C-alpha positions in Angstrom: -27.9 -18.1 -6.4 -30.2 -16.5 -8.9 -27.4 -13.8 -9.4 -24.8 -16.6 -10.0 -26.7 -18.4 -12.4 -27.2 -15.2 -14.4 -23.3 -14.2 -14.0 -22.1 -17.8 -15.3 -24.9 -18.3 -17.7 -26.0 -21.6 -16.4 -29.7 -20.8 -16.1 -32.0 -23.9 -14.1 -30.6 -26.6 -12.1 -30.5 -30.2 -13.3 -33.8 -31.0 -11.6 -35.5 -27.8 -12.9 -34.5 -29.1 -16.3 -36.0 -32.5 -15.9 -39.1 -30.9 -14.3 -38.9 -28.8 -18.2 -38.4 -31.9 -20.3 -41.5 -33.7 -18.5 -43.6 -30.6 -19.4 -42.0 -30.5 -23.2 -43.4 -34.3 -23.5 -46.9 -33.2 -22.8 -45.9 -30.7 -25.8 -44.8 -33.1 -27.8 -46.3 -32.1 -31.1 -45.2 -28.1 -30.0 -41.7 -29.4 -29.7 -41.7 -31.5 -32.8 -42.8 -28.7 -35.0 -40.2 -26.1 -33.2 -37.4 -28.7 -34.1 -38.6 -29.2 -37.7 -39.2 -25.5 -38.2 -35.4 -24.9 -37.2 -33.9 -27.7 -39.4 -36.1 -26.0 -42.2 -35.1 -22.6 -41.4 -31.6 -23.7 -41.4 -31.6 -25.4 -44.6 -32.8 -22.3 -46.1 -29.9 -20.4 -45.0 -27.4 -22.9 -46.2 -29.1 -22.4 -49.8 -28.9 -18.9 -49.5 -25.1 -18.8 -49.3 -23.9 -21.4 -51.5 -19.9 -22.1 -51.1 -20.0 -20.1 -47.7 -16.3 -19.7 -46.8 -13.9 -16.8 -45.3 -14.8 -14.7 -48.7 -18.4 -14.9 -48.2 -17.8 -13.4 -44.7 -19.9 -16.0 -42.7 -18.1 -17.0 -39.6 -17.1 -20.6 -40.0 -16.2 -23.1 -37.4 -13.7 -25.6 -37.9 -13.8 -29.6 -38.2 -12.3 -29.9 -34.4 -14.9 -27.6 -33.1 -17.6 -29.2 -34.5 -16.6 -32.8 -33.3 -16.0 -31.3 -29.8 -19.2 -29.1 -29.8 -21.8 -29.8 -32.8 -24.0 -32.2 -33.3 -22.6 -33.2 -36.6 -20.2 -31.7 -39.1 -19.9 -28.4 -40.9 -20.8 -28.6 -44.5 -19.2 -26.8 -47.4 -21.5 -23.9 -46.7 -20.1 -23.3 -43.6 -23.3 -24.4 -41.3 -23.6 -27.3 -39.0 -25.5 -30.0 -40.5 -27.8 -31.0 -37.1 -28.9 -34.5 -39.3 -25.4 -35.8 -38.8 -24.7 -37.8 -35.7 -21.7 -37.0 -33.2 -21.1 -35.3 -29.6 -24.3 -32.8 -28.3 -23.6 -29.1 -28.4 -23.3 -28.0 -25.2 -27.0 -25.9 -24.0 -25.1 -24.6 -20.9 -22.2 -24.2 -19.0 -22.7 -27.8 -16.9 -22.2 -29.4 -20.5 -18.3 -28.0 -20.9 -15.5 -30.1 -20.4 -14.2 -29.6 -16.6 -10.6 -28.2 -17.5 -12.7 -25.4 -19.3 -14.9 -24.9 -16.2 -11.9 -24.6 -14.1 -10.6 -22.0 -16.4 -13.8 -20.0 -16.2 -14.5 -20.3 -12.2 -10.9 -19.3 -11.8 -12.0 -15.8 -13.3 -14.7 -15.4 -10.7 -14.3 -13.4 -7.3 -13.3 -16.1 -4.5 -16.5 -14.2 -2.6 -19.2 -15.6 -5.7 -17.4 -19.3 -5.8 -19.6 -20.7 -2.7 -22.7 -19.4 -4.7 -21.9 -21.4 -7.6 -21.2 -24.4 -6.1 -24.8 -24.4 -5.1 -25.7 -24.6 -8.5 -25.2 -28.3 -9.2 -23.2 -31.1 -8.0 -20.8 -31.1 -11.2 -19.5 -27.3 -10.4 -19.7 -28.3 -6.6 -16.9 -30.9 -7.3 -15.1 -28.7 -9.8 -14.7 -25.9 -7.2 -12.6 -28.4 -5.3 -9.6 -27.8 -7.7 -7.0 -26.4 -6.0 -6.0 -24.2 -9.2 -9.1 -22.4 -8.9 -8.4 -21.5 -5.3 -4.7 -20.9 -5.6 -5.4 -18.3 -8.4 -7.6 -16.3 -6.4 -5.1 -16.1 -3.4 -2.7 -14.8 -5.8 -4.7 -12.6 -7.6 -6.7 -11.1 -4.9 -4.1 -11.0 -2.1 -0.6 -11.3 -3.8 -0.2 -14.6 -1.9 3.4 -16.5 -3.2 2.5 -19.4 -5.2 5.5 -21.5 -3.8 4.2 -22.6 -0.3 7.5 -23.9 0.8 9.5 -20.6 -0.5 8.2 -18.0 1.3 11.0 -15.0 1.1 11.0 -11.9 3.3 13.9 -9.8 2.6 16.2 -12.6 1.1 15.8 -14.7 4.2 13.5 -17.6 4.5 10.1 -16.6 6.3 10.4 -20.0 8.2 14.0 -19.5 9.1 13.3 -15.9 10.3 10.5 -16.8 12.4 11.3 -20.4 14.1 14.9 -19.7 14.8 14.1 -16.6 17.1 12.9 -19.6 19.3 16.0 -21.0 20.4 19.1 -20.7 17.9 21.0 -23.8 19.4 18.5 -26.4 18.2 18.8 -28.5 15.3 17.2 -27.5 12.0 15.3 -30.4 11.9 13.6 -29.3 15.3 12.4 -26.1 13.4 9.8 -27.7 10.9 7.9 -29.3 14.1 7.2 -25.8 15.1 5.3 -25.0 12.1 2.4 -26.8 10.7 2.6 -29.0 7.6 2.0 -26.8 4.5 2.9 -29.4 1.9 -1.1 -30.6 2.7 -2.4 -27.3 3.0 -5.8 -26.6 1.4 -5.9 -23.4 -0.8 -9.5 -23.2 -0.2 -9.0 -23.0 3.3 -6.3 -20.5 3.3 -8.6 -18.4 1.4 -11.7 -19.1 3.2 -10.3 -18.9 7.1 -7.1 -17.0 6.4 -7.3 -14.4 3.7 -10.9 -13.2 3.3 -11.7 -13.1 7.1 -8.5 -10.7 7.5 -8.3 -8.9 4.4 -9.7 -5.6 6.0 -6.2 -5.4 8.3 -4.1 -5.4 5.0 -2.5 -2.0 4.0 -0.8 0.8 5.8 -1.5 1.8 9.6 -0.2 3.9 12.5 -0.1 2.7 16.0 -1.4 4.9 19.0 1.8 5.1 20.8 1.7 8.4 22.2 3.7 11.1 20.7 5.9 8.4 18.9 3.6 7.0 16.2 4.8 4.8 13.7 4.4 2.9 10.3 3.0 -0.8 10.3 2.6 -2.5 6.7 0.4 -5.6 7.0 1.0 -8.0 4.3 0.6 -11.6 3.0 3.7 -13.3 2.9 3.6 -16.7 1.8 0.9 -18.4 3.8 1.0 -16.0 6.7 -0.2 -12.5 7.1 2.7 -10.3 9.1 2.4 -6.9 10.4 5.6 -5.3 9.9 6.5 -2.5 12.0 8.9 -0.2 9.6 11.9 1.5 11.4 13.8 4.4 9.8 17.4 3.5 9.3 19.9 4.4 12.0 20.6 8.0 12.3 21.9 9.8 10.1 22.2 7.5 7.3 18.7 8.4 5.3 20.0 6.4 2.2 19.9 3.4 3.8 16.7 1.2 3.5 14.4 1.0 5.9 14.2 -1.7 8.8 11.4 -4.2 9.4 10.5 -6.0 12.8 7.7 -8.2 12.9 5.0 -7.5 15.4 2.7 -10.2 15.0 1.8 -12.8 12.2 -1.8 -14.9 11.1 -1.6 -18.4 9.5 -3.3 -21.5 9.1 -2.3 -23.6 12.2 -5.0 -26.6 12.1 -7.3 -26.9 9.3 -9.9 -24.4 8.8 -8.6 -22.4 11.7 -6.4 -19.3 11.6 -4.2 -18.8 14.6 -2.5 -15.0 15.6 0.6 -14.9 17.2 2.5 -12.4 18.8 6.0 -11.7 17.4 7.4 -9.1 19.9 10.1 -9.7 21.9 13.3 -12.6 21.8 11.6 -15.6 22.8 9.8 -16.6 19.3 6.3 -16.2 18.3 3.6 -16.7 21.4 -0.3 -16.4 21.5 -1.8 -13.1 20.5 -5.4 -11.8 19.5 -6.5 -9.3 16.9 -9.9 -7.2 17.2 -11.4 -5.1 15.0 -12.4 -2.0 16.5 -14.2 -0.4 14.1 -13.7 0.4 10.4 -10.3 1.3 9.7 -9.1 0.8 13.2 -7.9 -2.6 14.7 -6.3 -3.5 18.1 -3.5 -6.5 19.0 -2.7 -8.1 21.9 -0.5 -10.4 23.5 -1.7 -13.3 25.8 2.0 -14.1 26.9 3.9 -10.9 27.9 6.2 -12.9 29.9 7.8 -14.0 26.9 8.8 -10.4 26.1 11.0 -10.1 29.5 14.8 -11.3 29.4 16.7 -12.9 31.7 19.1 -9.8 32.6 16.1 -7.7 33.5 15.1 -4.2 32.1 18.8 -3.0 31.7 19.3 -6.2 29.0 16.1 -5.3 27.6 17.0 -1.6 27.3 20.6 -2.7 25.8 18.8 -4.8 23.0 16.7 -2.2 22.1 19.2 0.6 21.8 21.1 -1.4 19.7 18.1 -2.2 17.5 17.0 1.0 17.6 20.1 3.4 17.4 22.5 0.9 16.3 25.0 1.8 19.1 25.4 1.7 22.9 24.6 4.5 25.3 28.2 5.1 25.8 28.9 5.7 22.5 26.0 8.7 22.3 27.7 11.3 24.2 25.2 13.8 24.2 23.5 14.2 27.1 19.8 15.5 25.8 19.8 12.9 23.5 20.3 10.2 26.0 17.8 11.4 28.0 15.4 11.4 25.1 16.3 8.1 24.4 15.8 6.4 27.8 12.1 8.3 27.7 11.2 6.7 24.4 12.2 3.0 25.7 10.3 3.7 28.9 7.4 5.1 27.0 7.2 2.5 24.0 8.1 -0.8 26.4 4.9 -0.2 28.7 2.6 -1.3 25.6 4.1 -4.6 25.4 2.7 -4.9 21.9 -1.2 -4.3 22.9 -1.8 -1.5 20.4 -4.7 0.4 18.4 -3.6 1.0 14.9 -5.5 3.7 12.4 -5.4 3.2 9.0 -3.4 5.5 6.6 -3.2 5.8 3.0 -0.6 7.0 0.5 -0.9 10.5 -1.0 -2.7 10.5 -4.7 -0.4 11.5 -7.3 -1.2 14.5 -9.9 0.3 15.7 -13.2 1.2 19.0 -12.0 2.7 17.6 -8.7 6.5 19.0 -8.3 7.5 15.8 -7.5 5.8 12.2 -7.0 4.4 12.3 -3.4 5.3 9.5 -1.1 6.9 8.7 2.2 10.4 9.7 3.0 13.1 9.4 5.8 14.4 12.5 7.5 16.9 14.1 10.1 15.6 15.5 12.9 18.3 16.9 15.1 18.8 15.0 18.4 15.4 12.9 17.5 17.3 10.9 15.1 15.6 9.8 11.9 11.8 10.6 11.4 9.0 9.3 8.7 6.9 11.9 6.8 4.5 11.8 4.2 4.8 14.5 1.5 1.6 15.2 -0.2 0.5 18.2 -2.4 -2.8 20.3 -2.2 -3.0 22.8 -5.0 -0.6 25.4 -4.3 0.8 23.7 -1.3 3.1 20.9 -0.5 2.9 19.4 2.9 4.6 16.9 5.3 3.2 15.2 8.0 4.9 12.9 10.5 4.0 9.6 10.7 6.5 9.1 13.5 7.3 11.8 16.0 8.8 12.9 19.3 7.9 14.8 22.2 8.2 17.8 21.0 6.3 17.4 17.7 4.2 14.2 17.7 3.1 11.8 15.2 0.3 13.2 12.9 1.4 17.0 13.0 2.2 19.2 9.7 6.0 19.2 10.2 6.4 21.3 6.7 4.3 23.7 4.8 5.9 24.7 1.5 4.1 27.7 -0.4 4.8 26.9 -4.0 3.6 30.0 -5.1 6.6 31.8 -3.5 9.8 30.2 -5.3 13.1 31.6 -3.9 15.8 32.2 -6.1 19.2 31.6 -4.4 22.2 33.8 -4.7 25.4 32.8 -6.2 27.8 30.1 -4.8 30.1 32.6 -2.7 27.0 34.5 -1.2 25.2 31.2 -0.3 27.6 30.7 2.4 26.2 33.8 3.9 23.2 33.0 6.7 22.3 36.7 6.7 22.0 36.6 3.0 19.7 33.7 3.0 17.8 34.6 6.0 17.0 38.2 4.0 15.7 36.4 1.0 13.3 34.4 3.2 12.3 36.4 5.7 11.5 39.0 2.7 8.9 36.6 1.8 7.5 35.6 5.1 6.6 39.2 6.0 5.0 39.7 2.5 2.9 36.5 3.1 1.9 37.6 6.5 0.5 40.8 5.1 -1.4 39.1 2.6 -2.6 37.1 5.2 -3.6 39.9 7.3 -5.0 41.9 4.5 -7.1 39.2 3.3 -8.5 38.7 6.9 -9.8 42.3 6.5 -11.6 41.8 3.5 -10.9 41.7 -0.5 -8.1 44.0 -2.0 -5.7 44.6 -4.4 -2.9 42.6 -4.7 0.1 44.0 -3.1 3.8 43.8 -4.9 6.3 44.2 -2.5 9.3 42.5 -1.1 8.1 38.8 -2.2 8.4 40.1 -5.9 12.1 41.0 -5.9 13.1 37.9 -3.5 11.7 35.6 -5.8 12.7 37.0 -9.1 9.1 38.4 -9.9 7.4 34.8 -10.1 4.5 33.8 -8.2 1.0 31.9 -8.4 0.4 28.6 -9.6 0.9 29.7 -13.2 4.5 30.2 -12.7 5.2 26.9 -11.2 3.4 25.0 -13.9 6.0 27.0 -16.7 8.9 26.4 -15.0 8.9 23.0 -12.8 7.1 20.1 -14.7 5.2 17.4 -12.9 6.6 13.6 -12.5 3.9 12.9 -15.3 5.4 15.5 -18.0 7.8 15.1 -20.4 9.2 18.6 -20.4 13.1 18.4 -19.6 13.6 19.4 -16.2 15.2 22.8 -15.3 18.9 22.8 -15.1 20.2 21.9 -11.7 22.1 25.1 -9.6 24.7 24.9 -7.4 24.3 24.6 -3.7 25.9 24.7 0.0 24.7 25.3 3.1 25.3 28.3 5.0 28.2 28.6 7.3 26.7 27.9 10.9 24.0 25.9 9.7 24.1 22.5 11.7 23.3 19.1 9.6 23.0 15.6 10.9 24.2 14.5 7.5 27.1 16.1 5.9 26.6 14.1 2.7 23.8 15.8 0.8 23.6 16.9 -3.0 25.6 19.9 -4.1 23.0 20.7 -6.7 18.9 21.7 -6.4 16.5 22.4 -9.2 13.9 24.7 -6.8 13.5 26.4 -3.8 10.1 27.7 -2.0 9.5 29.5 1.0 7.9 27.4 3.7 7.2 26.9 7.5 8.5 24.5 9.8 6.4 23.4 13.2 8.9 23.7 16.3 7.3 23.1 20.0 8.3 22.8 23.5 8.7 19.8 25.2 5.0 17.8 25.4 4.1 20.0 22.5 3.8 23.2 24.3 3.8 26.7 22.7 4.1 25.3 18.9 5.0 27.6 16.5 5.3 27.6 12.5 9.1 29.1 12.1 10.2 30.2 8.5 12.4 28.2 6.4 13.5 27.1 3.1 12.6 24.1 1.3 14.9 22.8 -1.3 14.3 20.7 -4.0 17.3 18.3 -5.0 15.7 15.5 -7.5 12.6 13.6 -7.3 13.8 11.8 -4.2 15.7 14.2 -2.2 14.7 17.3 -0.5 15.9 19.6 2.3 14.4 22.1 4.5 16.6 24.5 6.4 15.1 25.8 10.0 16.4 29.4 10.1 15.3 29.7 13.6 17.3 26.9 14.4 19.9 27.2 12.1 19.5 23.6 11.6 19.2 21.2 8.2 17.0 18.4 7.8 17.7 16.0 4.4 14.8 13.9 3.4 15.3 10.6 1.5 12.5 8.6 -0.2 11.1 5.4 1.1 11.4 3.0 -2.0 9.5 -0.1 -0.3 6.7 -1.7 -2.2 3.7 -0.9 -0.3 0.8 -2.7 -1.3 -3.3 -2.1 -0.3 -1.8 1.6 0.4 -3.7 3.8 -2.2 -6.2 6.0 -1.0 -9.4 5.6 -3.1 -9.7 9.0 -3.7 -8.6 12.6 -2.6 -11.5 13.4 -0.2 -10.5 10.1 1.9 -6.9 11.0 2.0 -7.9 14.8 3.1 -10.0 13.0 6.0 -7.3 10.8 6.9 -5.0 14.0 7.2 -7.4 15.7 9.3 -8.0 12.7 11.6 -4.0 12.0 12.3 -4.0 15.6 13.4 -7.0 15.5 15.7 -5.3 12.2 17.3 -2.6 14.1 18.7 -3.9 17.5 19.3 
């Protein structure tokens, strides 16, 4: 309470001030002398600055200020005349008008307001004002101000979540399935919903074996919703991400938050959320029978396939792809939305970065589209899987790009030849391997070899800084050069940019089923523009196209680079 009093500038409570006045009465002569002395000093100052005003450099108060807060009027000298009658000058916050106190308290963190309420009865009454708590909900958690217009992807949240129960009932029935939000108390929402569950807001990766995923927990109206982000249907990397609600938390009754599972097709039902440890929580469904369909597993599989791939099994002619899809359904459906989630952060951006780091959707052959996180570490760019597959699971470093080894592409005619591209990239690869071996043996002079000829003589971070400005630079970007895939290179998406800015040597991670015999194979990283890049897997003769995920992701930025690096290390250890 003492801290809060100092914060508000309130001082002692009303009872303490009453005790202080009694003590002052016992020392009446001293108090009277102090007051007379103060008036004498004020009078002297008035005489010292005759005709004070704006020209005199003395701060003056207007008549309205004197009537509102002064003990009299402002004389011609610009000083307060204490001998005049009028409203008393406020000596503490308790004497300020209620509307001004509401504005002041609205600026304080919500966690400090309960302590402010303990100072006096007036503060406690003012803190019941909805304006204060609504502002705290909006500023601290981004909650929508309009409680009856909660939008999610252009669809009313109320319609989206309730009509899943039974689309055949009348709309009037929908309202009875949700609480009466018109009489919801913002203070209860802050105290019993937003503040207790603030630790689960942000980005998370579910522990679903090799498949992983991306969960975004946000405040949506009066709900806290866990959205599972799904890549677009293969191979349309330009399409927006798909979202599926897995759970929601809201105020079903006054002063009580309710957790509901959203998995399945029978609407919301009872669920639970438990914080396991810092940066980790788990969800549990208490009514898994809501996940079952009348047609049994076959109907569940057909529905899941339509949502996951946007097609039927008969439309997928590749037998190996059918096996992979069926394997994923069997593996993921066994969890029944009872999952453990670990926090992940968006990569911090630096002015020297080749492009803005972030999340990208990329094509991975028969595995479909997957989500990767692109981050920069000195002269290295790394793409880490957030979603994975049975060969290379989520959390693994799928691409490792050496930004100190740029590759100059041949003319457009020779780009069609896969042998020419392989010669360039493998020349750099052999040189890098020799340097690694020399560094393992001990320090030695730098070796000039094939890499210099293949890269046009540019190497090191200095070359990158001169030729390729970072996202924060105002330098004009380098002129784009024509680009075409060599003949014989497979591409899931034939619609890719035909010009590129830069190309670099890099390696991609490949492995057998079950992440057996993993190895890094050389390839070519192609930077098309700020939102697109590609990678040519030379050994697989395959091309992956990546497109930036543009969704706004709140509460997702890493506090610092150290925390982000530790998160990446932990992600790889989860699946190793």
